[in-house]
TITORRO-158034 format. One line per field, with one value per residue: residue in three letters; chain; residue number from 1; x, y, z of N, C-alpha, C, O in turn. Coordinates in nm, 4 decimals, always signed. Layout:
kolfi (ALA/...)
lomi (A/...)
logu (NUM/...)
nu (X/...)
nv (Y/...)
nw (Z/...)
cau (X/...)
cav (Y/...)
caw (Z/...)
cu (X/...)
cv (Y/...)
cw (Z/...)
ou (X/...)
ov (Y/...)
ow (Z/...)
# end
This chain:
kolfi (MET/ARG/HIS/GLU/LYS/GLU/CYS/SER/LEU/GLU/PHE/ILE/GLU/GLN/LEU/LEU/ILE/LYS/GLN/ASN/GLY/ALA/ILE/ASN/LYS/ASN/SER/LEU/ALA/GLU/LEU/SER/GLU/LEU/VAL/ASN/LYS/ASP/LEU/VAL/LEU/ARG/SER/GLU/ALA/LEU/ALA/ASN/LEU/ASN/PHE/THR/LEU/ASP/LEU/GLU/LEU/PHE/TYR/PHE/GLY/ARG/PRO/LEU/PHE/LYS/ILE/LEU/SER/GLN/PHE/ALA/LEU/ILE/PRO/ARG/GLU/VAL/ASN/GLY/ARG/ILE/GLU/LEU/ILE/GLN/ASP)
lomi (A/A/A/A/A/A/A/A/A/A/A/A/A/A/A/A/A/A/A/A/A/A/A/A/A/A/A/A/A/A/A/A/A/A/A/A/A/A/A/A/A/A/A/A/A/A/A/A/A/A/A/A/A/A/A/A/A/A/A/A/A/A/A/A/A/A/A/A/A/A/A/A/A/A/A/A/A/A/A/A/A/A/A/A/A/A/A)
logu (1/2/3/4/5/6/7/8/9/10/11/12/13/14/15/16/17/18/19/20/21/22/23/24/25/26/27/28/29/30/31/32/33/34/35/36/37/38/39/40/41/42/43/44/45/46/47/48/49/50/51/52/53/54/55/56/57/58/59/60/61/62/63/64/65/66/67/68/69/70/71/72/73/74/75/76/77/78/79/80/81/82/83/84/85/86/87)
nu (+0.0846/+0.0531/+0.0531/+0.1668/+0.4240/+0.5213/+0.4846/+0.6160/+0.6194/+0.8465/+1.0535/+0.9848/+1.0286/+1.3092/+1.3654/+1.2836/+1.4775/+1.6471/+1.8816/+2.0764/+1.8415/+1.6664/+1.4980/+1.6649/+1.6847/+1.6708/+1.5491/+1.3068/+1.2008/+1.1755/+0.9893/+0.7712/+0.7199/+0.6402/+0.4046/+0.2472/+0.2372/+0.1009/-0.1506/-0.2249/-0.2445/-0.4556/-0.6594/-0.6788/-0.7748/-1.0221/-1.1465/-1.1186/-1.1898/-1.4185/-1.4186/-1.5444/-1.5058/-1.4715/-1.3808/-1.1445/-0.9913/-0.9810/-0.8293/-0.5947/-0.5207/-0.4460/-0.3974/-0.0712/+0.0115/-0.1282/-0.0194/+0.2458/+0.2149/+0.2315/+0.4957/+0.5655/+0.5522/+0.4189/+0.1618/+0.1341/-0.0295/+0.1122/+0.1083/-0.0829/+0.0168/+0.1269/+0.3402/+0.5696/+0.6458/+0.8681/+0.7735)
nv (-0.1172/+0.2210/+0.4208/+0.2929/+0.2537/+0.5152/+0.6521/+0.5256/+0.3676/+0.2578/+0.4115/+0.6551/+0.5974/+0.5870/+0.8551/+0.9702/+0.9421/+1.0795/+1.3421/+1.4533/+1.4928/+1.6146/+1.6202/+1.6331/+1.9184/+1.8597/+1.6064/+1.6748/+1.8386/+1.6489/+1.4767/+1.6495/+1.6781/+1.4167/+1.4025/+1.5855/+1.4538/+1.2226/+1.3338/+1.4286/+1.1881/+1.0677/+1.2512/+1.2219/+0.9583/+0.9919/+1.1605/+1.0297/+0.7615/+0.7676/+0.7274/+0.6876/+0.8534/+0.6556/+0.4373/+0.5438/+0.5660/+0.2959/+0.1818/+0.3437/+0.3955/+0.5833/+0.9356/+1.0615/+1.2953/+1.2740/+1.0428/+1.1278/+1.3249/+1.1999/+1.1995/+1.4449/+1.6245/+1.8877/+1.9779/+2.2543/+2.4921/+2.6349/+2.8525/+2.6922/+2.4371/+2.1647/+2.2011/+2.0643/+2.1190/+2.0959/+2.0211)
nw (+0.0000/-0.0777/+0.1204/+0.3451/+0.2500/+0.1945/+0.4308/+0.6451/+0.9564/+1.0695/+0.9631/+1.0735/+1.3403/+1.3444/+1.2955/+1.5292/+1.7190/+1.9816/+2.0456/+2.2951/+2.4428/+2.2650/+1.9499/+1.6429/+1.4151/+1.1396/+1.1376/+1.2546/+1.0560/+0.8491/+0.9675/+0.9795/+0.7058/+0.6480/+0.7978/+0.6565/+0.4079/+0.4826/+0.5446/+0.2915/+0.1432/+0.2792/+0.2253/-0.0512/-0.0643/+0.0588/-0.1273/-0.3821/-0.3461/-0.2083/+0.0678/+0.3957/+0.7124/+0.9054/+0.7483/+0.6511/+0.8883/+0.9535/+0.7410/+0.7322/+0.9942/+1.2958/+1.2404/+1.1540/+1.2888/+1.5252/+1.6384/+1.6705/+1.8591/+2.0990/+2.1504/+2.2347/+2.0230/+1.8631/+1.6441/+1.4193/+1.2133/+0.9296/+0.6789/+0.5407/+0.5695/+0.7790/+1.0517/+1.2698/+1.6086/+1.8839/+2.2091)
cau (+0.0000/+0.1328/+0.0635/+0.2637/+0.5571/+0.5634/+0.4723/+0.6581/+0.6416/+0.9846/+1.1333/+0.9499/+1.0990/+1.4483/+1.3706/+1.2506/+1.5929/+1.6827/+2.0207/+2.0763/+1.7051/+1.5857/+1.5024/+1.7371/+1.6011/+1.6479/+1.4497/+1.1791/+1.1523/+1.1326/+0.8647/+0.6667/+0.6880/+0.5643/+0.2704/+0.1754/+0.2137/-0.0051/-0.2775/-0.2571/-0.2896/-0.5882/-0.7525/-0.6982/-0.8614/-1.1576/-1.2005/-1.1206/-1.2486/-1.5397/-1.4054/-1.5994/-1.4029/-1.4467/-1.2971/-1.0110/-0.9220/-0.9586/-0.7198/-0.4728/-0.4901/-0.4476/-0.3111/+0.0644/+0.0263/-0.1800/+0.0810/+0.3642/+0.1851/+0.2751/+0.6385/+0.5757/+0.5617/+0.2909/+0.1400/+0.0761/-0.0463/+0.1911/+0.0854/-0.1612/+0.0855/+0.1508/+0.4791/+0.5810/+0.7397/+0.8918/+0.7266)
cav (+0.0000/+0.3432/+0.4906/+0.2206/+0.2739/+0.6547/+0.7024/+0.4098/+0.3882/+0.2216/+0.5297/+0.7553/+0.5569/+0.6300/+1.0009/+1.0110/+0.9244/+1.2101/+1.3722/+1.5467/+1.5189/+1.6831/+1.5680/+1.7333/+1.9995/+1.7889/+1.5025/+1.7425/+1.8813/+1.5286/+1.4317/+1.7417/+1.6409/+1.2917/+1.4357/+1.6465/+1.3488/+1.1397/+1.4042/+1.4312/+1.0545/+1.0484/+1.3359/+1.1567/+0.8418/+1.0412/+1.2177/+0.9373/+0.6318/+0.7951/+0.6718/+0.7560/+0.8715/+0.5245/+0.3573/+0.6050/+0.5254/+0.1518/+0.1524/+0.4207/+0.4105/+0.7209/+1.0279/+1.0698/+1.4037/+1.2235/+0.9496/+1.2036/+1.4067/+1.1206/+1.2248/+1.5887/+1.7002/+1.9574/+2.0306/+2.3874/+2.5222/+2.7457/+2.8665/+2.5799/+2.3091/+2.1320/+2.2055/+2.0106/+2.1829/+2.0115/+2.0821)
caw (+0.0000/-0.0938/+0.2486/+0.4284/+0.1943/+0.2012/+0.5693/+0.7223/+1.1000/+1.1001/+0.9311/+1.1748/+1.4626/+1.3307/+1.3049/+1.6661/+1.8078/+2.0374/+2.0752/+2.4081/+2.4862/+2.1642/+1.8136/+1.5650/+1.3260/+1.0133/+1.1633/+1.2779/+0.9241/+0.7778/+1.0302/+0.9346/+0.5672/+0.6531/+0.8464/+0.5447/+0.3085/+0.5403/+0.5290/+0.1478/+0.1037/+0.3377/+0.1492/-0.1811/-0.0429/+0.0845/-0.2506/-0.4963/-0.3123/-0.1309/+0.2023/+0.5115/+0.8148/+0.9671/+0.6587/+0.6503/+1.0104/+0.9464/+0.6478/+0.7565/+1.1362/+1.3453/+1.1651/+1.2092/+1.3862/+1.6529/+1.6901/+1.7113/+1.9776/+2.2145/+2.1666/+2.2628/+1.8990/+1.8504/+1.5096/+1.4022/+1.0725/+0.8790/+0.5340/+0.4877/+0.5923/+0.9198/+1.0959/+1.4057/+1.7007/+2.0006/+2.3335)
cu (+0.0899/+0.1552/+0.1678/+0.4067/+0.6058/+0.5588/+0.5058/+0.6826/+0.7836/+1.0774/+1.1082/+1.0214/+1.2448/+1.4616/+1.3461/+1.3658/+1.6414/+1.8331/+2.0198/+1.9345/+1.6167/+1.6010/+1.5703/+1.6458/+1.5715/+1.5421/+1.3123/+1.1175/+1.1022/+1.0018/+0.7478/+0.6237/+0.6050/+0.4215/+0.1878/+0.1439/+0.1002/-0.1410/-0.3208/-0.3111/-0.4286/-0.6932/-0.7823/-0.7915/-1.0051/-1.2226/-1.2193/-1.1922/-1.3772/-1.5376/-1.4856/-1.4850/-1.3695/-1.3568/-1.1551/-0.9308/-0.8917/-0.8371/-0.5884/-0.4314/-0.4970/-0.3588/-0.1746/+0.0788/-0.0284/-0.0793/+0.2000/+0.3389/+0.2239/+0.4224/+0.6661/+0.6037/+0.4241/+0.2754/+0.0868/+0.0699/+0.0334/+0.1720/+0.0174/-0.0956/+0.1048/+0.3022/+0.4801/+0.6820/+0.7518/+0.8532/+0.8360)
cv (+0.1246/+0.4147/+0.4250/+0.2449/+0.4170/+0.7139/+0.5919/+0.4443/+0.3503/+0.3402/+0.6402/+0.7247/+0.6016/+0.7812/+1.0512/+0.9950/+1.0625/+1.2210/+1.4815/+1.5883/+1.5878/+1.6134/+1.6737/+1.8006/+1.9298/+1.6808/+1.5633/+1.7891/+1.7611/+1.4738/+1.5204/+1.7087/+1.5126/+1.3148/+1.4949/+1.5437/+1.2571/+1.2056/+1.4112/+1.2955/+1.0239/+1.1288/+1.2751/+1.0365/+0.8858/+1.0899/+1.1128/+0.8058/+0.6445/+0.7282/+0.7547/+0.7746/+0.7383/+0.4364/+0.4122/+0.5585/+0.3755/+0.1207/+0.2211/+0.4272/+0.5564/+0.8098/+1.0413/+1.1821/+1.3634/+1.1289/+1.0274/+1.2940/+1.3324/+1.1421/+1.3739/+1.6711/+1.7578/+2.0122/+2.1737/+2.4148/+2.6461/+2.7481/+2.7451/+2.4444/+2.2896/+2.1353/+2.1553/+2.0927/+2.0918/+2.0874/+2.0796)
cw (+0.0000/+0.0395/+0.3377/+0.3814/+0.2182/+0.3424/+0.6682/+0.8695/+1.1412/+1.0736/+1.0339/+1.3055/+1.4584/+1.3472/+1.4476/+1.7644/+1.8522/+2.0598/+2.1818/+2.4469/+2.3848/+2.0289/+1.7279/+1.4617/+1.1937/+1.0290/+1.1847/+1.1465/+0.8438/+0.8351/+0.9888/+0.7921/+0.5631/+0.7010/+0.7327/+0.4360/+0.3541/+0.5184/+0.3822/+0.1029/+0.1586/+0.2605/+0.0123/-0.1682/-0.0189/-0.0443/-0.3605/-0.4684/-0.2321/+0.0060/+0.3013/+0.6107/+0.8815/+0.8801/+0.6523/+0.7715/+1.0113/+0.8589/+0.6838/+0.9032/+1.1780/+1.2593/+1.2345/+1.3112/+1.5222/+1.7175/+1.7457/+1.8314/+2.1060/+2.2464/+2.1849/+2.1373/+1.8694/+1.7092/+1.5147/+1.2527/+1.0359/+0.7274/+0.4725/+0.5015/+0.7415/+0.9439/+1.2396/+1.4844/+1.8226/+2.1253/+2.4373)
ou (+0.1905/+0.2650/+0.2488/+0.4988/+0.7205/+0.6231/+0.4317/+0.7564/+0.8360/+1.1689/+1.2009/+1.0692/+1.2978/+1.5583/+1.3844/+1.3525/+1.6720/+1.9013/+1.9673/+1.9099/+1.5012/+1.7053/+1.5373/+1.5418/+1.4605/+1.4553/+1.2122/+0.9962/+0.9985/+0.9142/+0.6375/+0.5047/+0.5110/+0.3280/+0.0716/+0.0352/+0.0143/-0.2362/-0.4397/-0.4120/-0.5098/-0.8028/-0.8964/-0.8781/-1.0988/-1.3405/-1.3243/-1.2492/-1.4374/-1.6395/-1.4927/-1.3780/-1.2531/-1.2674/-1.0580/-0.8159/-0.7888/-0.7512/-0.4816/-0.3170/-0.5475/-0.2554/-0.1646/+0.1505/+0.0189/-0.0570/+0.2493/+0.4336/+0.2465/+0.4690/+0.7751/+0.6703/+0.3264/+0.3627/+0.0067/+0.1531/+0.0237/+0.2145/+0.0556/-0.1477/+0.0998/+0.3804/+0.3997/+0.7880/+0.6581/+0.8936/+0.8159)
ov (+0.1297/+0.4634/+0.4942/+0.2553/+0.4370/+0.8154/+0.5682/+0.5374/+0.4051/+0.3666/+0.7098/+0.8155/+0.6491/+0.8293/+1.1632/+1.0309/+1.1492/+1.1227/+1.5905/+1.7043/+1.6175/+1.5552/+1.7918/+1.7457/+1.9396/+1.6655/+1.5091/+1.7802/+1.7695/+1.4300/+1.4709/+1.7111/+1.5012/+1.2530/+1.4584/+1.5463/+1.2188/+1.1390/+1.4010/+1.2888/+0.9610/+1.0794/+1.2765/+1.0161/+0.8244/+1.0638/+1.1079/+0.7458/+0.5445/+0.6790/+0.8771/+0.7162/+0.7107/+0.3689/+0.3366/+0.5166/+0.3331/+0.0417/+0.1622/+0.4616/+0.6414/+0.7645/+1.0334/+1.1666/+1.4128/+1.1348/+0.9972/+1.3351/+1.3949/+1.1078/+1.4226/+1.7745/+1.6848/+2.0833/+2.2095/+2.3668/+2.7493/+2.6565/+2.7003/+2.3455/+2.3844/+2.0798/+2.1995/+2.1302/+2.0206/+2.2019/+2.1266)
ow (+0.0707/+0.0667/+0.3994/+0.4624/+0.2581/+0.3691/+0.7636/+0.9019/+1.2381/+1.1516/+1.0753/+1.3736/+1.5588/+1.4064/+1.4815/+1.8814/+1.7704/+2.0888/+2.1589/+2.4797/+2.4155/+1.9991/+1.7383/+1.4254/+1.1414/+0.9431/+1.1378/+1.1278/+0.7780/+0.7605/+0.9658/+0.7610/+0.4843/+0.6501/+0.7145/+0.3782/+0.2746/+0.4778/+0.3520/+0.0326/+0.0908/+0.2339/-0.0341/-0.2533/-0.0700/-0.0681/-0.4246/-0.5595/-0.1928/+0.0544/+0.2906/+0.5931/+0.9108/+0.9311/+0.6484/+0.7583/+1.0638/+0.8983/+0.6674/+0.9328/+1.1048/+1.2101/+1.3569/+1.4101/+1.6245/+1.8384/+1.8544/+1.8984/+2.2096/+2.3550/+2.1549/+2.1436/+1.8530/+1.6594/+1.6010/+1.1757/+1.1021/+0.6570/+0.3645/+0.4499/+0.8198/+0.8667/+1.3217/+1.4343/+1.8588/+2.1458/+2.5493)
# end
């Protein structure tokens, strides 16, 4: 499935490795890009496949920004895109 390949949780796990208690800026930027890609893929499924919200959650699971909030990464909207900041 395209979503599993492009928004791999294994890759996200690697990006979450902290250095001196903080996630580095490059990893934070990559995680933000993955969050945006996740949202685009979900939107495409809703539009093209007529998914309901229940089906979206069944096939894709929780949105990445929700998963990453468990790691003190807070989403904020900047110019129509999601940017993660570390709490």
